[in-house]
Residue frames relative to the residue before (quaternion, step in Angstrom):
aa qw qx qy qz dx dy dz
M 1.0000 0.0000 0.0000 0.0000 0.00 0.00 0.00
D 0.4731 -0.6820 0.4819 0.2808 3.57 -0.89 0.95
A 0.5392 -0.6195 0.4623 0.3343 3.56 -1.10 0.72
K 0.4779 -0.6640 0.4995 0.2849 3.56 -1.06 0.81
K 0.3727 -0.7557 0.5056 0.1851 3.54 -0.87 1.03
I 0.1160 -0.8181 0.5633 0.0066 3.57 -0.70 1.15
L 0.2084 -0.7376 0.6303 0.1232 3.54 -1.13 0.80
V 0.1618 -0.7841 0.5952 0.0687 3.59 -0.79 1.06
V 0.0637 -0.8074 0.5864 -0.0148 3.58 -0.71 1.13
D 0.3408 0.7091 -0.5466 0.2868 3.59 -0.44 1.23
D 0.4243 -0.7261 0.4815 0.2469 3.58 -0.95 0.83
S 0.6143 0.5250 -0.3542 0.4707 3.60 1.25 -0.09
A 0.4079 -0.7225 0.5069 0.2339 3.59 -0.65 1.14
L 0.6291 0.5385 -0.3335 0.4506 3.58 1.07 -0.75
T 0.6640 0.4984 -0.3098 0.4634 3.58 0.90 -0.90
R 0.6348 0.5267 -0.3334 0.4567 3.58 0.97 -0.84
R 0.6715 0.5014 -0.3022 0.4542 3.57 0.90 -0.92
V 0.6480 0.5214 -0.3129 0.4586 3.58 0.97 -0.89
L 0.6854 0.4786 -0.2882 0.4669 3.58 0.86 -0.96
C 0.6289 0.5358 -0.3355 0.4526 3.59 1.01 -0.77
D 0.6438 0.5207 -0.3228 0.4584 3.57 0.95 -0.86
I 0.6558 0.5037 -0.3118 0.4679 3.58 0.96 -0.87
I 0.6912 0.4953 -0.2877 0.4407 3.58 0.75 -1.07
N 0.7211 0.4544 -0.2589 0.4543 3.58 0.83 -0.96
S 0.5525 0.6043 -0.3999 0.4118 3.60 1.24 -0.13
D 0.6931 0.3952 -0.2477 0.5495 3.58 1.29 -0.28
K 0.4179 -0.7563 0.4458 0.2336 3.59 -0.53 1.15
R 0.5546 0.6090 -0.3967 0.4051 3.59 1.24 -0.19
F 0.7797 0.2698 -0.1147 0.5532 3.57 1.21 -0.54
T 0.0158 -0.7746 0.6309 0.0405 3.54 -1.27 0.44
V 0.4187 -0.6755 0.5403 0.2766 3.57 -1.04 0.78
E 0.1681 -0.8176 0.5488 0.0447 3.54 -0.48 1.25
G 0.8169 -0.0102 0.0184 0.5764 3.58 1.21 -0.39
M 0.1490 -0.7641 0.6215 0.0877 3.56 -1.26 0.50
A 0.0430 -0.7932 0.6074 -0.0006 3.57 -1.08 0.77
N 0.4923 -0.6779 0.4726 0.2734 3.56 -1.16 0.69
N 0.8023 -0.0006 0.0507 0.5948 3.59 1.16 -0.58
G 0.7381 -0.4381 0.2901 0.4233 3.55 -1.33 0.05
V 0.6038 0.5651 -0.3602 0.4317 3.58 1.06 -0.70
E 0.6772 0.4779 -0.2878 0.4798 3.57 0.88 -0.95
A 0.6407 0.5393 -0.3258 0.4387 3.57 0.99 -0.82
L 0.6538 0.5132 -0.3135 0.4592 3.58 0.93 -0.89
K 0.6335 0.5262 -0.3306 0.4610 3.58 1.02 -0.75
M 0.6530 0.5094 -0.3124 0.4652 3.57 1.01 -0.82
L 0.6395 0.5467 -0.3197 0.4359 3.57 1.07 -0.74
E 0.5658 0.6045 -0.3833 0.4094 3.60 1.23 -0.35
T 0.7996 0.2858 -0.1308 0.5117 3.59 1.12 -0.61
T 0.7737 0.3020 -0.1521 0.5358 3.60 1.19 -0.43
R 0.2980 -0.7435 0.5753 0.1656 3.55 -1.01 0.84
F 0.1011 -0.7989 0.5924 0.0254 3.58 -0.78 1.05
D 0.4435 -0.6848 0.5145 0.2641 3.55 -1.18 0.63
G 0.8060 -0.0077 0.0213 0.5915 3.57 1.17 -0.52
I 0.2043 -0.7658 0.6003 0.1072 3.55 -1.22 0.59
I 0.1228 -0.7471 0.6483 0.0799 3.56 -1.06 0.85
T 0.0447 0.8383 -0.5392 0.0671 3.58 -0.59 1.09
D 0.4287 -0.6436 0.5726 0.2722 3.50 -1.23 0.67
I 0.4999 -0.6430 0.4855 0.3178 3.59 -1.28 0.20
N 0.7900 0.2939 -0.1466 0.5178 3.57 0.68 -1.10
M 0.2355 0.7521 -0.5740 0.2225 3.56 -0.39 1.32
P 0.5361 -0.6231 0.4502 0.3488 3.61 -1.11 0.55
K 0.7918 0.3203 -0.2640 0.4481 3.56 -1.37 0.41
M 0.7607 -0.2156 0.1429 0.5953 3.60 0.79 -0.99
G 0.2680 -0.7919 0.5353 0.1209 3.54 -0.55 1.24
G 0.7643 -0.4157 0.2638 0.4165 3.52 -1.34 0.04
L 0.6606 0.5049 -0.3211 0.4533 3.60 0.94 -0.81
E 0.6569 0.4928 -0.3079 0.4805 3.58 0.96 -0.86
F 0.6118 0.5509 -0.3327 0.4600 3.57 1.09 -0.76
L 0.6656 0.4965 -0.2956 0.4724 3.58 0.93 -0.91
K 0.6272 0.5303 -0.3349 0.4618 3.58 1.03 -0.76
E 0.6581 0.5084 -0.3061 0.4634 3.57 0.99 -0.84
L 0.6203 0.5346 -0.3416 0.4612 3.57 1.02 -0.75
K 0.6541 0.5089 -0.3035 0.4702 3.56 1.05 -0.82
I 0.6485 0.5203 -0.3140 0.4585 3.58 0.94 -0.92
R 0.7330 0.4217 -0.2203 0.4861 3.56 0.97 -0.89
K 0.3949 -0.7575 0.4375 0.2809 3.56 1.39 0.10
R 0.2535 0.7554 -0.5461 0.2587 3.54 0.98 0.95
D 0.2199 -0.8047 0.5376 0.1233 3.58 -1.01 0.67
E 0.3092 0.7328 -0.5411 0.2732 3.59 1.14 0.51
R 0.4041 -0.7117 0.5218 0.2405 3.55 -0.99 0.85
V 0.1942 -0.8223 0.5331 0.0430 3.57 -0.84 1.03
M 0.1412 -0.7409 0.6534 0.0646 3.52 -1.12 0.88
V 0.2495 -0.8027 0.5328 0.0979 3.57 -0.76 1.08
L 0.3206 -0.6961 0.6064 0.2119 3.54 -1.18 0.70
S 0.0865 -0.8269 0.5556 0.0071 3.57 -0.61 1.12
T 0.3656 -0.6932 0.5693 0.2483 3.54 -1.35 0.20
E 0.5940 -0.6179 0.3987 0.3262 3.57 -1.25 0.45
T 0.5152 0.6655 -0.4230 0.3357 3.61 1.17 -0.24
S 0.6320 -0.5268 0.4007 0.4032 3.57 -1.25 0.40
E 0.6326 0.5106 -0.3284 0.4809 3.57 1.07 -0.72
G 0.6318 0.5332 -0.3254 0.4590 3.57 1.04 -0.77
A 0.6406 0.5183 -0.3197 0.4678 3.57 1.04 -0.77
R 0.6506 0.5158 -0.3153 0.4597 3.58 0.97 -0.85
V 0.6713 0.4890 -0.2940 0.4731 3.56 0.92 -0.91
T 0.6055 0.5528 -0.3524 0.4513 3.57 1.08 -0.67
M 0.6208 0.5219 -0.3367 0.4784 3.60 1.03 -0.75
D 0.6187 0.5330 -0.3353 0.4698 3.59 1.05 -0.76
A 0.6621 0.5208 -0.3031 0.4455 3.57 0.94 -0.92
L 0.6498 0.5088 -0.3143 0.4691 3.58 1.00 -0.80
E 0.6347 0.5209 -0.3249 0.4693 3.58 1.06 -0.73
L 0.6977 0.4776 -0.2654 0.4634 3.57 1.08 -0.73
G 0.7377 -0.4568 0.2249 0.4434 3.58 1.22 0.11
A 0.4555 0.6536 -0.4806 0.3666 3.62 1.19 -0.06
V 0.4487 -0.7088 0.4780 0.2603 3.57 -0.93 0.88
D 0.7846 -0.1358 0.1337 0.5900 3.58 0.90 -0.89
F 0.2718 -0.7592 0.5699 0.1576 3.57 -1.30 0.03
I 0.1198 -0.7451 0.6449 0.1207 3.51 -1.35 0.26
Q 0.5203 -0.6354 0.4630 0.3336 3.55 -1.06 0.69
K 0.4982 -0.6890 0.4516 0.2705 3.54 -0.85 1.06
P 0.5067 -0.6436 0.4673 0.3328 3.60 -0.88 0.85
Q 0.3879 -0.7402 0.5042 0.2178 3.56 -0.86 0.97
S 0.7941 0.0395 -0.0215 0.6061 3.56 1.24 -0.35
A 0.6391 -0.5191 0.3972 0.4053 3.55 -1.25 0.35
I 0.6046 0.5609 -0.3518 0.4429 3.59 1.11 -0.65
Y 0.6645 0.5085 -0.3025 0.4564 3.57 0.92 -0.96
S 0.6473 0.5457 -0.3211 0.4243 3.56 1.03 -0.79
K 0.6559 0.4930 -0.3164 0.4760 3.60 1.23 -0.29
D 0.4346 0.6921 -0.4587 0.3489 3.57 1.31 -0.01
Q 0.4841 -0.7083 0.4333 0.2761 3.58 -0.76 1.05
D 0.6122 0.5379 -0.3580 0.4558 3.61 1.07 -0.61
F 0.6412 0.5120 -0.3218 0.4723 3.58 1.02 -0.81
I 0.6705 0.5039 -0.3049 0.4512 3.57 0.86 -0.94
K 0.6326 0.5268 -0.3275 0.4637 3.59 0.98 -0.84
R 0.6789 0.4799 -0.2882 0.4751 3.58 0.88 -0.96
F 0.6097 0.5670 -0.3429 0.4349 3.58 1.02 -0.83
F 0.7178 0.4408 -0.2631 0.4704 3.58 0.81 -0.96
E 0.5844 0.5578 -0.3786 0.4516 3.61 1.08 -0.57
I 0.6913 0.4650 -0.2759 0.4794 3.57 0.91 -0.94
L 0.6529 0.5199 -0.3243 0.4453 3.58 0.90 -0.90
E 0.6386 0.5207 -0.3268 0.4629 3.58 0.97 -0.82
A 0.6647 0.5004 -0.3047 0.4635 3.58 0.92 -0.90
V 0.6513 0.5184 -0.3146 0.4562 3.58 0.99 -0.84
V 0.7169 0.4683 -0.2622 0.4449 3.57 0.76 -1.05
L 0.7708 0.3594 -0.1825 0.4934 3.57 0.97 -0.84
S 0.4299 0.7318 -0.4464 0.2836 3.58 1.26 0.10
N 0.6707 -0.4854 0.3886 0.4043 3.52 -1.38 0.31
R 0.4236 -0.7474 0.4505 0.2429 3.57 -0.45 1.22
K 0.6829 0.4883 -0.3002 0.4529 3.60 0.88 -0.89
A 0.7076 0.4762 -0.2769 0.4425 3.57 0.81 -1.00
S 0.7537 0.3954 -0.2181 0.4775 3.59 1.05 -0.70
S 0.4574 0.6901 -0.4579 0.3237 3.59 1.20 0.12
G 0.6565 -0.5167 0.3721 0.4045 3.56 -1.25 0.31
I 0.6930 0.3851 -0.2605 0.5511 3.57 1.18 -0.53
F 0.0013 -0.8468 0.5289 -0.0566 3.54 0.30 1.31
R 0.3708 -0.7993 0.4267 0.2038 3.54 -0.33 1.26
N 0.7040 0.4818 -0.2803 0.4400 3.59 1.16 -0.40
T 0.3724 0.7321 -0.4952 0.2831 3.58 1.22 0.18
V 0.5534 -0.6178 0.4381 0.3465 3.59 -0.98 0.82
V 0.3545 -0.7329 0.5438 0.2036 3.56 -0.89 0.94
I 0.1138 -0.7852 0.6061 0.0567 3.56 -0.85 0.95
R 0.3741 -0.7412 0.5172 0.2079 3.55 -0.66 1.11
P 0.7098 -0.4732 0.3032 0.4246 3.61 -1.22 0.43
G 0.7015 0.4704 -0.2761 0.4587 3.59 1.01 -0.72
G 0.6032 -0.5852 0.3543 0.4100 3.57 1.27 0.07
M 0.4973 0.6570 -0.4303 0.3686 3.59 1.26 -0.01
I 0.3298 -0.7283 0.5652 0.2032 3.55 -0.92 0.91
V 0.3893 -0.7083 0.5389 0.2373 3.57 -0.86 0.96
K 0.0832 -0.8218 0.5636 0.0029 3.58 -0.31 1.26
V 0.6154 -0.5203 0.4282 0.4089 3.51 -1.31 0.16
D 0.5912 -0.5801 0.4311 0.3580 3.55 -1.24 0.47
N 0.0773 -0.8164 0.5711 0.0366 3.60 -0.71 1.02
T 0.4057 0.7382 -0.4617 0.2781 3.58 1.20 0.32
Q 0.7455 0.3916 -0.2153 0.4945 3.58 1.17 -0.52
V 0.5177 0.6450 -0.4268 0.3658 3.59 1.22 0.15
P 0.6146 -0.5835 0.3801 0.3706 3.58 -1.14 0.57
R 0.2113 -0.7533 0.6097 0.1271 3.54 -1.19 0.61
E 0.8489 0.0396 -0.0745 0.5218 3.51 -1.06 0.92
G 0.0620 0.8339 -0.5401 0.0953 3.54 0.82 1.08
K 0.6603 -0.5340 0.3661 0.3806 3.54 -1.29 0.39
G 0.8640 0.1646 -0.1193 0.4606 3.54 -0.99 0.91
N 0.5742 -0.5733 0.4609 0.3594 3.51 -1.33 0.26
K 0.1273 -0.7961 0.5907 0.0333 3.54 -1.03 0.85
L 0.0908 -0.7730 0.6251 0.0586 3.54 -1.29 0.38
V 0.2465 -0.7382 0.6085 0.1547 3.54 -1.20 0.65
A 0.0431 -0.7908 0.6106 -0.0040 3.59 -0.85 1.00
I 0.0866 -0.8268 0.5553 -0.0226 3.58 -0.61 1.21
A 0.1064 -0.7688 0.6284 0.0530 3.56 -1.06 0.85
S 0.1375 0.7862 -0.5922 0.1110 3.59 -0.90 0.91
S 0.1245 -0.7870 0.6017 0.0558 3.54 -1.25 0.50
T 0.8398 0.0359 -0.0114 0.5416 3.62 -0.65 -1.04
G 0.7887 0.2032 -0.1994 0.5449 3.56 -0.67 1.14
G 0.4734 0.7343 -0.3939 0.2856 3.55 1.30 -0.19
P 0.6333 0.5409 -0.3647 0.4163 3.63 0.83 -0.80
K 0.6899 0.4469 -0.2831 0.4940 3.58 0.94 -0.84
A 0.6242 0.5375 -0.3409 0.4531 3.60 1.02 -0.76
L 0.6434 0.5259 -0.3224 0.4533 3.58 0.98 -0.82
Q 0.6219 0.5353 -0.3400 0.4594 3.59 1.14 -0.57
S 0.6704 0.4542 -0.2985 0.5051 3.57 1.24 -0.26
V 0.6890 0.4463 -0.2730 0.5015 3.57 1.29 -0.05
I 0.7489 0.4476 -0.2555 0.4166 3.58 0.47 -1.19
P 0.6945 0.4648 -0.3176 0.4481 3.68 0.77 -0.82
R 0.6410 0.5263 -0.3308 0.4502 3.60 1.19 -0.28
L 0.5987 0.5575 -0.3649 0.4445 3.59 1.24 -0.13
P 0.4635 -0.7025 0.4649 0.2748 3.62 -0.98 0.80
K 0.6129 -0.5856 0.3922 0.3572 3.56 -1.19 0.56
N 0.6986 0.4354 -0.2734 0.4976 3.60 1.20 -0.44
L 0.1712 0.7910 -0.5577 0.1840 3.59 1.09 0.72
D 0.3851 -0.7669 0.4747 0.1956 3.58 -0.82 1.01
A 0.7137 0.3503 -0.2656 0.5453 3.57 0.91 0.92
P 0.4327 -0.6206 0.5624 0.3337 3.56 -1.24 0.35
V 0.2652 -0.7522 0.5843 0.1500 3.58 -1.25 0.45
M 0.1090 -0.7716 0.6248 0.0477 3.57 -0.84 1.03
I 0.0703 -0.8139 0.5767 0.0013 3.59 -0.88 0.96
V 0.0906 -0.7259 0.6772 0.0797 3.52 -1.11 0.82
Q 0.0073 0.7601 -0.6466 0.0639 3.54 -0.60 1.27
H 0.4113 -0.7249 0.4911 0.2533 3.59 -0.65 1.05
M 0.2777 0.7306 -0.5738 0.2448 3.54 -0.46 1.28
P 0.5172 -0.6411 0.4561 0.3368 3.60 -1.10 0.55
V 0.7039 -0.4277 0.3559 0.4415 3.53 -1.36 0.17
G 0.7921 0.3433 -0.2504 0.4382 3.57 -1.02 0.85
F 0.7026 0.4785 -0.2720 0.4511 3.59 1.19 -0.34
T 0.6123 0.5938 -0.3627 0.3754 3.59 1.09 -0.59
K 0.5989 0.5507 -0.3788 0.4411 3.61 1.07 -0.52
S 0.6439 0.5089 -0.3246 0.4702 3.59 0.99 -0.78
L 0.6257 0.5226 -0.3317 0.4748 3.58 1.06 -0.74
A 0.6649 0.5030 -0.3036 0.4612 3.58 0.90 -0.92
D 0.6512 0.5132 -0.3157 0.4614 3.58 0.93 -0.87
R 0.6455 0.5195 -0.3201 0.4593 3.59 0.98 -0.84
L 0.6848 0.4722 -0.2879 0.4745 3.59 0.87 -0.91
N 0.6257 0.5465 -0.3369 0.4432 3.59 1.04 -0.75
S 0.6644 0.5096 -0.3032 0.4549 3.58 1.03 -0.79
M 0.7031 0.4600 -0.2544 0.4790 3.58 1.21 -0.46
S 0.7497 0.4649 -0.1774 0.4362 3.56 1.19 -0.57
E 0.4928 -0.5994 0.5359 0.3327 3.54 -1.34 0.37
L 0.6165 0.5203 -0.3323 0.4886 3.56 1.11 -0.67
S 0.4378 -0.6374 0.5476 0.3197 3.57 -1.21 0.42
V 0.0743 -0.7963 0.6004 0.0004 3.56 -0.85 1.01
S 0.1235 0.7993 -0.5789 0.1038 3.58 -0.83 0.92
E 0.5314 -0.5450 0.5168 0.3918 3.51 -1.33 0.27
A 0.4817 -0.7117 0.4310 0.2751 3.58 -0.66 1.12
V 0.2433 -0.7646 0.5870 0.1079 3.55 -1.06 0.91
D 0.5394 -0.6449 0.4374 0.3191 3.56 -0.85 0.96
G 0.8228 0.2466 -0.1991 0.4717 3.56 -0.84 1.02
E 0.5504 0.6280 -0.4136 0.3627 3.62 1.16 -0.27
V 0.5052 -0.6592 0.4831 0.2770 3.53 -1.19 0.72
L 0.4139 -0.7024 0.5213 0.2521 3.57 -0.97 0.86
E 0.0989 -0.7922 0.6018 0.0194 3.54 -0.93 0.98
K 0.5435 -0.6019 0.4702 0.3482 3.56 -1.14 0.64
G 0.7956 0.2805 -0.2189 0.4904 3.55 -1.08 0.72
H 0.6370 0.4713 -0.3321 0.5117 3.58 1.24 0.41
V 0.2481 -0.7638 0.5838 0.1196 3.55 -1.05 0.88
Y 0.1271 -0.7991 0.5872 0.0227 3.57 -0.80 1.10
I 0.1234 -0.8041 0.5804 0.0361 3.59 -0.55 1.19
S 0.4678 -0.6915 0.4757 0.2769 3.56 -0.79 1.01
K 0.4264 -0.6709 0.5382 0.2800 3.56 -1.01 0.78
G 0.5688 -0.5967 0.4427 0.3527 3.56 -1.18 0.50
G 0.7925 0.3601 -0.2354 0.4322 3.56 -1.17 0.54
A 0.7481 0.2528 -0.1899 0.5835 3.61 1.25 0.20
H 0.4364 -0.6991 0.5051 0.2563 3.57 -1.20 0.53
L 0.3467 -0.7541 0.5310 0.1707 3.57 -0.80 1.09
N 0.0115 0.8023 -0.5945 0.0527 3.55 -0.87 1.04
Y 0.3563 -0.6704 0.5998 0.2527 3.53 -1.38 0.34
V 0.0192 0.7770 -0.6291 0.0095 3.56 -1.01 0.86
E 0.3328 -0.7091 0.5857 0.2083 3.54 -1.27 0.50
Q 0.1006 0.7901 -0.5953 0.1063 3.58 -0.63 1.15
N 0.8464 -0.0045 -0.0381 0.5311 3.56 -0.85 1.03
G 0.7099 -0.4928 0.2538 0.4344 3.53 0.99 0.88
R 0.7001 0.4178 -0.2730 0.5107 3.60 1.23 0.21
G 0.4640 -0.6792 0.4984 0.2740 3.54 -1.07 0.78
R 0.0246 -0.8219 0.5677 -0.0394 3.56 -0.84 0.98
I 0.5316 -0.5786 0.5160 0.3411 3.49 -1.40 0.27
A 0.0510 0.7755 -0.6289 0.0227 3.57 -1.05 0.76
Y 0.2234 -0.7687 0.5865 0.1233 3.55 -0.87 0.97
T 0.1062 -0.7712 0.6237 0.0701 3.55 -1.15 0.69
D 0.3687 -0.7657 0.5032 0.1565 3.53 -1.21 0.56
E 0.1888 0.7779 -0.5708 0.1831 3.60 0.94 0.80
P 0.6402 -0.5130 0.3875 0.4204 3.60 -1.21 0.32
S 0.6702 -0.4594 0.3778 0.4440 3.56 -1.27 0.24
R 0.1238 -0.7598 0.6355 0.0594 3.53 -1.18 0.70
E 0.7879 0.1129 -0.1602 0.5838 3.58 -0.83 0.97
G 0.6336 -0.5668 0.3180 0.4197 3.57 1.23 0.50
V 0.7115 0.4308 -0.2487 0.4964 3.61 1.24 0.15
K 0.0079 -0.7618 0.6477 -0.0087 3.52 -1.29 0.54
P 0.4108 -0.2264 -0.8381 0.2786 1.63 -0.92 2.34
C 0.2601 -0.7372 0.6049 0.1515 3.52 -1.31 0.50
A 0.4596 -0.7155 0.4588 0.2574 3.57 -0.78 1.06
N 0.5378 0.6285 -0.4161 0.3775 3.61 1.10 -0.49
Y 0.6439 0.5174 -0.3244 0.4609 3.58 0.98 -0.83
M 0.6358 0.5346 -0.3342 0.4453 3.59 0.95 -0.85
F 0.6889 0.4756 -0.2930 0.4618 3.58 0.79 -0.99
E 0.6867 0.4909 -0.2944 0.4482 3.59 0.90 -0.86
S 0.6120 0.5558 -0.3559 0.4357 3.59 1.11 -0.58
L 0.6440 0.5339 -0.3122 0.4503 3.59 1.25 -0.36
V 0.4112 0.7404 -0.4563 0.2729 3.60 1.27 -0.14
K 0.7897 0.2782 -0.1440 0.5274 3.60 0.89 -0.88
S 0.3880 0.7253 -0.4813 0.3029 3.59 1.21 0.36
P 0.5359 -0.6579 0.4289 0.3099 3.61 -1.20 0.42
F 0.4179 0.7382 -0.4628 0.2574 3.61 1.22 0.02
H 0.4852 -0.6689 0.4924 0.2733 3.52 -1.03 0.90
S 0.7905 -0.0569 0.0510 0.6077 3.57 1.05 -0.78
I 0.1852 -0.7737 0.6006 0.0796 3.54 -1.18 0.68
V 0.2324 -0.7447 0.6114 0.1324 3.54 -0.91 0.98
C 0.1240 -0.7944 0.5939 0.0304 3.57 -0.57 1.21
V 0.0687 -0.8045 0.5899 -0.0078 3.58 -0.77 1.06
V 0.0753 -0.7818 0.6183 0.0284 3.58 -0.86 0.97
L 0.1294 -0.8060 0.5774 0.0156 3.52 -0.59 1.26
T 0.8088 -0.3128 0.2219 0.4459 3.53 -1.41 0.04
G 0.3700 0.7240 -0.5307 0.2393 3.56 -1.04 0.75
M 0.4519 -0.6661 0.5140 0.2965 3.56 -1.15 0.59
G 0.7113 0.4282 -0.3303 0.4489 3.54 -1.23 0.47
K 0.4637 -0.6780 0.4973 0.2792 3.56 -1.21 -0.44
D 0.2369 0.7854 -0.5382 0.1931 3.59 1.13 0.50
G 0.7158 0.4062 -0.3358 0.4581 3.55 -0.99 0.89
T 0.6136 0.5874 -0.3569 0.3887 3.58 1.03 -0.71
E 0.7077 0.4478 -0.2765 0.4714 3.59 0.69 -1.01
G 0.6461 0.5319 -0.3230 0.4419 3.58 0.98 -0.81
I 0.6712 0.4774 -0.2954 0.4841 3.59 0.95 -0.86
Q 0.6168 0.5445 -0.3504 0.4475 3.60 1.00 -0.75
N 0.6754 0.4668 -0.2894 0.4922 3.59 1.02 -0.74
L 0.6497 0.5370 -0.3206 0.4321 3.59 1.03 -0.76
V 0.6810 0.5124 -0.3104 0.4210 3.60 0.86 -0.88
K 0.5558 0.5974 -0.3996 0.4177 3.61 1.20 -0.27
A 0.7818 0.3302 -0.1520 0.5067 3.57 1.17 -0.59
K 0.8027 0.2711 -0.1038 0.5210 3.59 1.12 -0.61
K 0.4904 -0.5922 0.5425 0.3384 3.51 -1.29 0.46
C 0.0221 0.8163 -0.5732 0.0678 3.58 -0.61 1.14
H 0.1629 -0.7143 0.6656 0.1424 3.51 -1.27 0.54
I 0.1433 -0.8384 0.5254 0.0239 3.56 -0.45 1.25
I 0.0971 -0.7913 0.6036 -0.0064 3.54 -0.79 1.16
A 0.0647 -0.7885 0.6112 0.0230 3.57 -0.89 0.95
Q 0.4683 -0.6455 0.5246 0.2980 3.56 -1.06 0.77
D 0.4579 -0.7034 0.4646 0.2823 3.59 -0.91 0.83
E 0.6759 -0.5507 0.3226 0.3686 3.54 -1.20 0.63
K 0.6823 0.5276 -0.3152 0.3961 3.59 0.84 -0.90
S 0.7314 0.3906 -0.2505 0.4998 3.61 1.10 -0.51
C 0.5343 0.6171 -0.4046 0.4124 3.60 1.30 0.04
V 0.4467 -0.6121 0.5702 0.3174 3.53 -1.21 0.54
V 0.7671 -0.0078 0.0259 0.6410 3.56 1.02 -0.91
N 0.2912 -0.8081 0.4932 0.1381 3.58 -0.67 1.07
G 0.2949 0.8001 -0.4867 0.1895 3.60 1.20 0.31
M 0.7538 0.4037 -0.2260 0.4667 3.58 0.54 -1.16
P 0.6807 0.4499 -0.3174 0.4831 3.65 0.79 -0.84
G 0.6473 0.5304 -0.3249 0.4406 3.59 0.95 -0.84
S 0.6344 0.5464 -0.3223 0.4416 3.56 1.07 -0.77
I 0.7035 0.4396 -0.2827 0.4815 3.58 0.83 -0.90
V 0.6000 0.5505 -0.3632 0.4528 3.61 1.08 -0.64
S 0.6524 0.5493 -0.3174 0.4146 3.59 0.97 -0.85
T 0.6047 0.5727 -0.3570 0.4229 3.62 1.20 -0.37
G 0.4268 -0.7068 0.4612 0.3250 3.59 1.18 -0.46
L 0.5377 0.6522 -0.3883 0.3670 3.60 1.27 0.09
V 0.5643 0.6555 -0.3743 0.3344 3.57 1.19 -0.51
N 0.3539 -0.7383 0.5419 0.1897 3.56 -1.01 0.90
E 0.8096 0.0465 0.0071 0.5851 3.56 1.07 -0.77
V 0.1016 -0.7296 0.6715 0.0807 3.54 -1.14 0.78
V 0.0600 0.8467 -0.5161 0.1145 3.57 -0.30 1.25
D 0.5955 -0.5316 0.4697 0.3769 3.53 -1.32 0.43
L 0.6423 -0.5479 0.3682 0.3894 3.58 -1.10 0.67
D 0.6362 0.5516 -0.3298 0.4269 3.58 1.00 -0.78
Q 0.7272 0.4363 -0.2290 0.4778 3.59 1.19 -0.51
V 0.4327 0.7236 -0.4565 0.2842 3.59 1.24 -0.07
A 0.6609 0.5054 -0.3187 0.4540 3.60 0.85 -0.91
Q 0.6463 0.5144 -0.3214 0.4630 3.60 0.96 -0.83
A 0.6479 0.5153 -0.3168 0.4631 3.58 1.00 -0.82
I 0.6242 0.5225 -0.3352 0.4743 3.60 1.04 -0.74
L 0.6711 0.5142 -0.2959 0.4446 3.56 0.85 -1.01
A 0.6501 0.5441 -0.3181 0.4245 3.56 0.94 -0.89
N 0.7528 0.3799 -0.2002 0.4988 3.57 1.15 -0.58
V 0.7087 0.4213 -0.2513 0.5071 3.57 1.26 -0.26
G 0.2491 -0.7924 0.5164 0.2085 3.55 0.90 -0.94
V 0.4135 -0.6816 0.5474 0.2545 3.55 -1.37 -0.07
R 0.5275 -0.6349 0.4686 0.3146 3.53 -1.24 0.48
């Protein structure tokens, strides 16, 4: 198989050299071009076809966000991986980049020494592989499942007039997502009504510092309240709790009330937070039924946790279908178990949740 051709876009000569050394160390990939900024990159795209693009955000003449906008305007379908920073502003801008069509991101090496760390290199190639081999249609800048916002600012939600009201027993929604997840969640959470008859717990694979920006972005788009989950807080219906990066999200029962609890076990399935812990923490919960949702993502996180959960709890399992996934690893894994009740297009996930949870 021919090596995948990569374009590296960064105004730092040192960063370009470091990334080139990493990429060229794997025979699956080769650096086919380098550019100082978005203007140079666009010119190169006129004559050369690349399988993937790695771009910085802050660059002279044309930065990463403007570059992504141009790719969208020109209807380019190259898959893009963004280099991000750990700052709160960097996290916010990274969310902007994902909305504009970037498939995923990795935190920019702070030094040449850090870039030689084997954990960083392993993670770098995992993301690059997912970006380059991802679903071209689902990961393009023109993403057909993005929530439609009407001129007046109203979000077009799914129809909730036919869903059950005050259904039997307490219910909970638990969602797992990874690569492509931030954008996929924007097609699910804003479509749910504020009177949803269940709390929602989400594990989205992201590093420390980025999940709050994701939660804030979803909260600004949604009728439901969305926040980065806080250790010890009580779960409320109609509220979405997103696990913070670097810790595992769990459900615990304290003083007769369900609460958020973080644990610090090692990474599992190579990720932290890991959705398996979330699903398994619900085994002894008092919920009458649990809706488990597995969205786009590489790997198989969520499968083992759901397999353990269904032994003890009534579950309705929803998987995103392959054609609307950026990466079908996680949904494909749970589908292969035969436990899934529904495999649906991303546009139908919110409706499927509502049909099984109802409204208050």
